[in-house]
C-alpha positions as CSV (number, residue, x, y, z in Angstrom):
1,M,-40.7,-12.7,-11.7
2,R,-42.5,-14.1,-14.7
3,H,-44.4,-11.5,-16.8
4,G,-43.4,-8.8,-14.3
5,K,-41.6,-5.5,-14.7
6,Y,-37.8,-5.6,-15.1
7,L,-35.1,-3.0,-14.7
8,I,-31.9,-4.0,-16.3
9,L,-28.6,-2.3,-15.4
10,I,-25.9,-2.6,-18.0
11,G,-22.5,-1.8,-16.8
12,P,-20.2,0.8,-18.4
13,E,-17.0,-0.1,-20.2
14,G,-14.8,-1.3,-17.4
15,D,-17.7,-2.7,-15.4
16,F,-19.4,-1.4,-12.3
17,S,-17.3,-0.6,-9.3
18,P,-17.4,-3.0,-6.3
19,A,-19.3,-0.4,-4.4
20,E,-21.9,0.0,-7.2
21,I,-22.4,-3.8,-7.3
22,D,-22.7,-4.0,-3.5
23,S,-25.2,-1.2,-3.5
24,A,-27.3,-2.8,-6.2
25,L,-27.4,-6.2,-4.5
26,H,-28.2,-4.6,-1.2
27,N,-31.2,-2.8,-2.8
28,G,-32.7,-6.0,-4.2
29,Y,-31.1,-6.4,-7.6
30,K,-30.1,-9.9,-8.7
31,A,-26.8,-10.4,-10.5
32,I,-26.8,-12.3,-13.8
33,T,-24.3,-12.7,-16.5
34,L,-24.6,-12.6,-20.3
35,G,-21.6,-14.9,-20.7
36,E,-17.8,-14.6,-20.8
37,S,-17.6,-12.3,-23.8
38,R,-17.5,-8.5,-23.4
39,L,-20.4,-7.0,-25.3
40,R,-20.9,-3.6,-26.6
41,T,-23.6,-1.6,-24.7
42,E,-26.1,-1.9,-27.6
43,T,-25.5,-5.6,-28.0
44,A,-25.8,-6.2,-24.2
45,A,-29.2,-4.4,-24.2
46,L,-30.6,-6.5,-27.0
47,E,-29.3,-9.7,-25.4
48,A,-30.8,-8.8,-22.1
49,C,-34.2,-8.1,-23.7
50,F,-34.0,-11.4,-25.6
51,E,-33.3,-13.3,-22.3
52,V,-36.2,-11.6,-20.5
53,N,-38.5,-12.6,-23.4
54,F,-37.1,-16.1,-23.5
55,L,-37.7,-16.6,-19.7
56,N,-41.3,-15.3,-20.0
57,R,-42.4,-17.7,-22.8
C-alpha cells in the first residue's frame, strides 16, 4: 500500500513460532524478508523503515 500506514513485526531472537507466523498471515499480514543475514533487532527496525521509505518514493 503506497503511502499508507504500515505495521512491521520484527521477530524475536530465534524467530517467530510457526503458530505466530500462521496467525499473522491469517490476519492479513504479508511476509517479507530482509535477506539471509540475521540482523540485530535495532538494525532490522532501521532496515525495515528504509525499505518502506524506498518503496514509497
